[in-house]
C-alpha positions in Angstrom: 81.2 98.3 95.5 83.4 95.1 95.3 82.7 92.7 92.5 81.5 90.4 92.5 78.4 90.1 94.7 76.0 87.2 94.7 72.8 89.6 94.3 74.8 91.6 91.2 73.0 91.2 88.0 74.2 89.4 84.8 73.3 92.0 83.0 74.9 94.7 85.3 78.5 92.5 84.3 77.3 92.1 80.5 77.4 96.2 81.0 80.6 96.8 82.4 81.9 94.6 79.6 80.6 96.1 76.7 82.6 99.5 77.9 85.3 98.2 75.7 83.9 99.5 72.7 85.2 102.7 73.8 87.5 104.6 71.2 89.2 107.1 74.0 92.9 105.9 75.1 93.6 104.2 78.1 95.2 106.2 80.8 96.8 103.1 82.1 97.3 99.5 80.6 97.5 96.8 83.5 99.1 93.6 82.0 99.2 89.7 83.5 102.6 88.1 83.0 102.5 84.5 82.8 100.9 83.8 79.4 100.2 87.0 78.5 103.4 88.7 78.2 105.4 85.2 78.0 105.0 82.9 75.5 105.0 80.1 78.5 104.4 80.0 82.4 107.4 81.2 83.9 106.9 79.8 87.4 108.5 77.0 86.4 111.5 78.7 86.3 111.6 79.9 89.6 110.5 76.5 91.0 113.7 75.4 89.6 115.9 78.2 91.5 116.2 76.2 95.1 117.1 73.2 93.4 119.7 74.4 90.9 120.9 76.2 94.2 120.8 72.7 96.0 120.5 69.5 93.9 120.2 67.2 97.0 117.1 69.3 98.2 114.2 67.7 99.4 111.2 67.1 98.7 111.2 67.6 94.8 109.1 70.1 93.1 107.2 67.6 91.8 105.7 66.5 95.1 104.4 70.0 95.5 102.9 69.9 91.7 101.2 66.7 92.4 99.3 67.7 95.8 98.2 71.2 93.8 96.7 69.4 91.2 95.4 66.8 92.8 93.4 69.2 94.9 92.9 71.1 92.0 91.3 68.6 89.5 89.0 67.5 93.3 87.7 71.2 93.5 86.8 71.2 89.9 84.9 67.5 89.7 82.9 68.4 92.2 82.1 72.0 91.4 80.5 70.8 88.2 80.0 72.3 85.3 80.4 76.2 84.5 78.2 77.2 82.1 77.2 80.8 83.5 78.9 83.6 84.5 77.8 83.1 87.8 79.3 79.5 87.2 82.6 80.6 87.1 83.0 83.8 89.4 81.8 81.3 91.5 84.2 78.8 90.9 87.1 81.0 90.8 86.1 82.7 94.1 86.9 79.4 95.6 90.3 78.2 94.6 92.4 80.8 97.2 92.4 77.9 99.6 94.1 75.6 96.8 96.4 78.2 96.4 97.3 78.8 100.3 97.7 75.2 101.1 100.1 74.8 98.0 102.0 78.1 99.2 101.9 76.6 102.8 103.1 73.8 102.0 106.2 75.0 100.1 107.2 77.4 103.0 106.7 74.8 105.9 109.3 72.7 103.6 111.6 75.8 103.2 111.8 75.0 99.2 113.0 79.0 98.8 114.9 79.5 102.0 118.4 80.9 101.9 118.4 82.1 97.9 120.0 85.7 96.7 118.8 88.1 94.4 121.4 86.8 91.8 119.7 83.0 92.2 116.6 84.5 90.5 117.6 86.9 88.1 119.9 83.9 86.5 117.0 82.4 85.3 115.3 85.4 83.3 117.6 84.7 80.3 115.0 81.4 79.8 111.9 83.9 79.7 110.4 84.8 76.1 108.4 87.4 75.4 105.0 87.2 72.8 105.6 88.9 69.9 104.5 92.3 69.7 104.5 93.6 73.9 107.8 95.2 73.2 106.4 97.4 70.5 103.2 97.9 72.5 105.3 99.1 75.4 106.8 101.3 73.5 104.3 102.8 72.0 102.6 103.2 75.4 105.9 104.9 76.5 105.7 107.7 73.6 102.3 108.4 74.3 102.9 108.5 78.2 100.6 105.7 79.1 102.2 103.8 82.0 102.3 100.1 81.4 101.7 98.4 85.3 102.4 94.2 85.6 99.9 92.6 87.5 100.9 89.0 88.0 100.0 86.1 90.4 104.1 84.8 90.1 106.1 84.2 92.8 108.8 87.0 92.5 109.4 90.1 90.9 113.1 89.7 90.4 113.0 87.1 87.3 109.8 89.7 85.6 112.0 92.6 86.4 115.4 91.2 84.5 113.9 89.0 81.4 112.0 93.0 80.5 115.6 94.6 81.0 117.4 91.5 79.0 114.4 92.1 76.3 114.7 96.5 76.8 111.5 96.7 77.9 110.7 99.2 80.6 107.4 98.9 82.5 106.0 101.5 85.2 105.5 98.7 87.9 105.2 95.5 88.7 103.1 94.0 90.9 103.0 90.6 92.5 104.1 88.4 95.0 107.2 89.0 96.9 109.5 86.5 99.1 110.9 87.6 102.1 114.9 88.8 102.3 116.6 89.2 105.4 120.6 89.9 105.4 120.6 89.4 101.0 119.0 85.9 101.6 115.4 84.8 101.6 113.8 83.5 104.7 111.6 80.8 102.5 108.4 83.3 103.3 106.3 85.2 101.4 105.4 88.8 102.4 102.2 88.4 103.8 101.0 92.4 102.7 101.1 91.6 98.9 99.2 88.7 98.0 98.2 88.5 94.8 97.3 84.6 94.4 93.6 84.7 92.6 91.4 86.7 90.2 89.7 88.9 93.3 93.0 89.8 94.3 94.1 91.3 90.8 90.7 93.0 91.0 91.2 94.1 94.6 94.6 95.9 93.5 93.1 97.3 90.2 90.1 99.0 92.1 92.5 100.0 94.9 94.8 101.8 92.7 93.4 102.4 89.3 89.9 102.7 90.0 89.1 100.6 86.8 88.2 103.1 84.7 89.9 104.2 81.1 91.9 101.2 82.2 93.1 98.7 79.3 93.6 94.8 81.0 95.1 92.2 79.4 95.0 88.8 80.0 95.1 84.9 79.2 93.1 83.1 82.1 90.6 82.2 84.9 92.5 84.5 86.8 92.5 87.4 84.5 88.2 87.1 84.7 87.2 89.8 87.3 89.8 92.4 85.9 88.6 92.0 83.0 84.9 92.3 84.0 85.4 95.9 85.3 87.7 97.6 83.1 86.3 99.5 80.1 89.2 98.2 78.0 89.2 94.2 78.3 91.7 92.9 75.9 92.7 88.9 76.1 95.5 87.0 74.0 93.8 84.7 71.5 93.9 80.9 72.0 94.4 81.2 75.6 92.6 79.7 78.2 89.8 82.5 79.2 88.9 82.7 75.5 88.0 79.2 76.7 86.3 80.4 79.4 84.4 83.2 77.9 83.3 80.7 75.0 81.8 78.6 77.5 79.8 81.1 79.1 78.9 83.1 76.0 80.8 85.9 76.8 83.7 86.3 73.8 81.8 88.7 71.7 82.7 91.2 74.2 86.1 91.7 74.7 89.1 92.3 72.9 90.7 88.8 71.4 93.6 89.4 69.8 98.0 89.7 69.7 99.8 92.7 71.4 100.0 93.4 67.9 96.3 94.2 67.3 96.2 95.5 71.0 98.5 98.8 70.0 95.7 99.7 67.6 94.0 100.5 71.3 96.1 102.6 72.2 96.1 105.0 69.0 95.6 108.5 69.4 
C-alpha cells in the first residue's frame, strides 16, 4: 500500500520508523543530495548556468526565486501550525503545485534553452561534499552495498561531475533531467522522471527497492516519506528535517548524525 493515506494510523507509521533499530546491514543505501551529501544547496549553481552563458538573459533568476518563496510562504501561512505527523505529511503533499508552477514558469521563459552538458559540468568544482561521505561510500563499495543518489535537483550532470571530482563512485543517480536535442537543452525537463516532492521519492523507493533493508539518508521535508518507510532512516544532524521531527515528536525514531557516524550502521 502506498503511504501515506488519510486512513493510515499514526501508530502504524511510528512502528515503521522503529525498524531503524535493526542490526542487519542495508542491502542498498539511498541518499538525498543537496545539503545531505553536499554542504550547500547546489541548485544555486545549476541556476547560474544560463546566466553565465548569456549575461543578458531575462528575467533574472531572482524573479523565479521570489515567486516561489512568495507562493510557499502563502501556502505555509494558510496551512497553519504542523504539530503532528499527519499535519506534516499533509503539508508535504500540498507542495507539488508550488514546485510545478515554478518549473513551468522557468520553462515558459526558456531560461535553460540552448545549453550543453559541458556548461553544467563546469560548475561542479563549486560543490563541497560533507565530511565522511567519501569514506562512507568507500566502505559501502568494500561491502558491495549499492549507493544510490535520489535527488530533487534539476540535473544529474553536475552531481556526476562533482562526485568524479572528489573520486567518489556511486551506483546510480536518480533525479530530474533536462531534455537534450542535438547536444543542447530544449529548455524543458523530462516529465517521465519527476522528482519534485517527498511522494515522488517514496514512489521511486517503493518501485525500485521495495523499502525493505534500505538505508535512507536525508536532510529536509522532501525526505520525510522515505524516512517513514525504510528500515534504517538516517538524517544529517542540524538540518531542517531534525527540526521537523522535533516538532512532531519523532526525533528519537531516526539515526541523527554525520556520515562518519553512519559508517557504523553498515559494518558487518
